[in-house]
C-alpha positions in Angstrom: 170.6 108.0 98.0 169.5 109.5 94.7 170.2 107.4 91.6 170.8 109.3 88.4 170.2 107.3 85.2 172.2 109.1 82.6 173.3 108.5 79.0 177.1 108.8 79.1 180.1 110.4 80.8 180.9 114.0 80.2 177.3 115.5 80.5 178.1 118.9 82.1 174.5 119.7 83.2 174.1 116.3 84.9 177.5 116.7 86.7 176.5 120.2 87.9 173.3 118.8 89.4 175.4 116.1 91.2 177.8 118.9 92.5 174.7 120.7 94.0 173.5 117.4 95.5 176.8 117.0 97.2 176.9 120.7 98.4 173.4 120.3 99.8 174.4 117.2 101.8 172.7 114.5 99.6 174.2 111.3 98.3 173.9 110.4 94.7 175.1 107.7 92.3 175.1 107.8 88.6 174.6 104.9 86.2 175.2 105.6 82.5 173.3 103.7 79.8 176.5 103.3 78.0 177.8 101.3 80.9 175.3 98.6 80.1 176.5 98.4 76.5 179.9 96.5 76.9 181.8 99.8 77.5 182.2 98.6 81.1 182.2 95.2 82.9 178.6 94.6 84.0 177.3 91.9 86.4 173.7 91.5 87.4 172.9 88.5 89.6 169.3 87.4 90.4 169.3 85.0 93.4 165.8 84.3 94.4 164.2 87.6 95.2 167.6 89.4 95.6 169.2 91.3 92.9 172.8 92.6 92.8 174.2 95.0 90.2 177.9 95.8 89.7 179.6 98.0 87.1 183.3 98.0 86.6 184.9 100.7 84.4 188.3 99.7 82.9 189.8 102.9 84.3 188.3 102.9 87.8 187.3 100.6 90.6 184.1 98.6 90.3 180.9 100.0 91.8 178.4 97.8 93.4 175.1 99.6 93.1 173.5 99.7 96.6 169.9 99.1 95.4 168.4 99.1 98.9 169.8 102.6 99.6 168.2 104.3 96.6 165.4 106.6 97.7 164.6 108.5 94.4 165.5 108.2 90.7 166.2 111.0 88.2 165.8 109.7 84.6 168.1 112.1 82.8 168.6 110.1 79.6 169.7 106.6 78.7 171.4 104.5 76.1 170.9 105.2 72.4 169.4 102.5 70.1 171.5 103.7 67.2 174.7 102.7 68.9 174.0 99.2 67.4 173.9 100.6 63.8 177.7 100.5 63.6 178.2 97.2 65.3 180.3 94.6 63.4 178.3 91.5 63.8 179.7 89.3 61.0 183.4 88.4 60.7 183.4 88.6 56.9 180.3 90.2 55.6 179.4 89.9 51.9 177.3 92.1 49.7 174.3 89.7 50.3 174.4 90.1 54.1 172.5 93.4 54.4 169.3 91.8 55.8 171.2 89.5 58.1 173.1 92.6 59.4 169.9 94.4 60.0 168.3 91.4 61.8 171.3 90.9 64.1 171.5 94.6 65.0 167.7 94.7 65.6 168.2 91.8 68.0 170.9 93.7 69.9 168.6 96.7 70.3 165.8 94.4 71.6 168.2 92.8 74.1 169.3 96.2 75.4 165.7 97.4 75.7 164.8 94.3 77.8 167.8 94.8 80.0 166.9 98.4 80.5 163.3 97.6 81.3 164.6 95.2 84.1 166.9 97.9 85.5 164.0 100.4 85.6 161.7 97.9 87.2 164.1 97.6 90.2 163.0 101.1 91.3 159.3 100.9 90.3 158.1 101.8 93.8 160.3 104.9 94.3 159.7 108.5 93.4 161.0 109.4 90.0 161.8 112.8 88.4 160.9 112.1 84.8 160.3 108.5 83.8 161.4 106.4 80.8 157.7 105.7 80.0 157.2 109.4 79.3 160.6 110.2 77.8 159.5 109.8 74.1 156.4 111.6 73.2 154.4 111.2 70.0 154.9 114.6 68.3 151.6 114.5 66.4 149.7 113.5 69.5 151.3 116.4 71.5 150.2 118.8 68.8 146.7 117.5 69.0 146.6 117.9 72.8 148.2 121.3 72.6 145.5 122.6 70.3 142.9 121.0 72.6 144.5 123.0 75.5 144.0 126.2 73.6 147.5 126.7 72.3 148.1 128.0 68.7 149.8 125.3 66.6 151.1 125.3 63.0 149.0 123.7 60.3 150.4 120.2 59.9 150.3 117.5 57.2 151.8 114.0 57.0 151.7 112.7 53.5 153.4 110.4 51.0 152.2 112.4 47.9 153.9 115.3 46.2 150.7 116.6 44.8 149.0 116.7 48.2 152.1 118.5 49.6 151.9 121.0 46.7 148.3 121.8 47.5 149.1 122.1 51.2 152.0 124.5 50.5 149.7 126.7 48.3 147.3 127.0 51.2 150.2 127.9 53.5 151.5 130.7 51.2 153.9 128.8 49.0 156.6 127.6 51.5 156.4 125.0 54.2 158.9 123.4 56.6 159.7 119.7 57.1 161.1 117.9 60.1 161.1 114.4 61.5 157.9 112.8 62.7 159.9 111.3 65.6 163.1 112.4 67.2 165.9 114.4 65.6 168.6 112.0 64.6 172.2 112.0 63.5 173.8 109.7 60.8 177.4 108.8 60.4 179.0 108.4 57.0 182.6 107.5 57.5 184.2 110.6 59.1 181.1 112.8 58.3 178.1 113.4 60.5 174.7 114.3 59.1 172.0 115.9 61.2 168.3 116.3 60.6 167.4 120.0 60.8 164.1 121.7 60.2 164.2 122.7 56.6 162.1 125.1 54.4 160.7 123.8 51.1 159.5 126.3 48.4 157.6 125.4 45.2 160.8 124.5 43.3 162.0 122.1 46.1 158.6 120.5 46.2 158.5 120.1 42.4 161.9 118.3 42.6 160.5 115.6 44.9 159.4 112.2 43.6 155.7 111.6 43.1 155.7 109.3 46.1 158.0 109.3 49.2 158.1 107.9 52.7 155.5 109.3 55.2 156.8 112.8 56.0 155.8 115.7 58.2 155.2 119.2 56.8 154.0 122.3 58.5 153.2 125.9 57.6 156.2 128.2 57.8 155.2 130.6 60.5 156.9 134.0 60.1 158.5 134.5 63.5 159.7 137.5 65.5 161.8 135.2 67.7 161.9 131.7 69.2 161.1 130.7 72.8 162.6 127.9 74.9 160.8 127.2 78.2 162.0 124.7 80.8 159.3 123.3 83.0 160.1 122.0 86.5 157.5 120.3 88.6 155.7 122.4 91.0 156.7 125.7 89.4 154.7 127.9 86.9 155.8 127.3 83.3 156.5 131.1 82.9 159.3 130.9 85.5 162.1 129.7 83.2 161.5 131.0 79.7 164.1 132.4 77.2 163.8 134.3 74.0 166.2 133.4 71.2 166.7 136.0 68.5 167.4 133.5 65.7 165.9 135.7 63.0 168.9 138.1 63.0 171.1 135.4 61.5 170.3 133.7 58.1 172.0 130.6 59.3 169.6 130.1 62.2 166.4 131.6 60.8 164.7 128.3 60.1 166.3 126.3 62.9 168.3 127.8 65.7 170.1 124.5 66.2 172.2 125.4 63.1 174.3 127.2 65.7 176.6 130.0 64.6 179.5 129.4 66.9 181.3 132.6 65.9 178.3 134.8 66.3 175.8 133.1 68.7 172.1 134.2 68.8 171.2 136.8 71.4 169.2 135.2 74.3 167.4 137.0 77.1 165.0 136.0 79.9 161.4 136.1 78.9 158.0 136.3 80.6 155.3 134.3 79.0 151.8 135.8 78.8 149.5 134.4 81.6 147.1 132.8 79.1 150.0 131.0 77.3 151.4 129.8 80.6 148.0 128.5 81.8 147.5 126.6 78.6 151.0 125.1 78.8 150.3 124.0 82.3 147.1 122.3 81.2 149.1 120.5 78.4 151.8 119.4 80.8 149.3 118.0 83.2 147.5 116.2 80.4 150.8 114.6 79.3 151.8 113.8 83.0 155.2 115.5 82.7 157.2 116.8 85.6 160.0 118.3 83.4 160.3 119.3 79.8 162.0 121.6 77.4 159.2 123.4 75.4 159.7 125.1 72.0 157.4 127.9 71.0 157.8 130.9 68.8 156.5 134.5 68.8 154.9 134.9 65.3 155.2 138.1 63.4 151.5 138.5 63.8 151.7 138.4 67.6 150.6 134.8 68.2 152.5 132.5 70.7 152.8 129.3 68.6 153.5 126.0 70.3 155.9 123.6 68.4 156.9 120.6 70.6 158.2 119.3 74.0 161.2 117.2 74.8 160.6 115.6 78.2 164.4 115.0 78.7 165.6 118.1 76.9 168.7 120.1 77.9 168.2 123.0 80.3 171.7 124.4 80.7 171.1 126.5 77.6 168.3 128.3 79.4 169.8 128.2 82.9 173.1 129.8 82.2 172.2 132.8 79.9 169.2 133.7 82.0 170.8 133.1 85.4 168.0 130.8 86.5 170.1 128.4 88.5 168.2 125.4 87.3 170.9 123.0 88.3 170.4 123.8 92.0 166.6 123.8 91.7 166.7 120.3 90.1 168.9 119.1 92.9 166.6 120.5 95.5 163.6 118.8 93.9 165.4 115.5 93.9 166.2 115.8 97.6 162.5 116.5 98.3 161.5 113.4 96.3 164.0 111.3 98.2 162.5 112.6 101.5 159.0 111.9 100.3 160.1 108.4 99.4 161.4 107.7 102.8 158.2 108.8 104.4 156.0 106.7 102.1 
């Protein structure tokens, strides 16, 4: 049996892989991180060396996870730490309870992480496709390794000083971009959602910043012809599943294609990476120990292929469907091979 560790219900790409597993004669079972967060009735019993895990959804029959039957694990995604940010932990909070709120929510996050670590440890000796240990990369470390592998990378600065940023921007032609040092996040403010997008800063925007600010990441604004999204799947060349995104044709998506224009989507087409770029990407992926990953690059106006970042558990449906790559079936086939390898081990 193949265990799929997912984040939540209604993940179409995960469900399509499960459909392919069934069509190919494999058994699979899905455990959502949300199910371990009081959205379902959870029971984990540890009796000596034996562990039993049972999840009961309020709308369905309970599922006893057959731990002994699991032969391979796909780490798709897992629970989000930020789910605790909105938790009501005090019955009647006052204006002076901010720190107490923070400490209690931090405790909930730590409890969830420890529980997750235990669940992952139950399958430590099995083959995994992707792994939680490698699911969150250090963006700055990846840039350093990418440059070491021979890939072109944008000039990058992390600073807390407006004057240092101003000098950096001057060296970069006057305009830079800023984005999170870590993961892209979303913030809720009542009924409104706020997303962190890559944003351009010109001289006026930099001058409007305070003299000191929190450590922030800035990069040169590379003039691009188009963006590239590459999905890497273990055992296959990186150039197999690449897509060009013509985000420059729409002012809304020029700086960050994730500012999707739902009414007039960007044109996307299959793309063949140059052999030298593919070889350097493969060296980087091997260095990072990754078996899967969604890779962002761009084709600069001056002809360079510029590496931006990798998401080890990034979505691949957005590449698979437009380019007719059939990645959902290929992921299912790889999981079946891993399960077979696990039985022989």
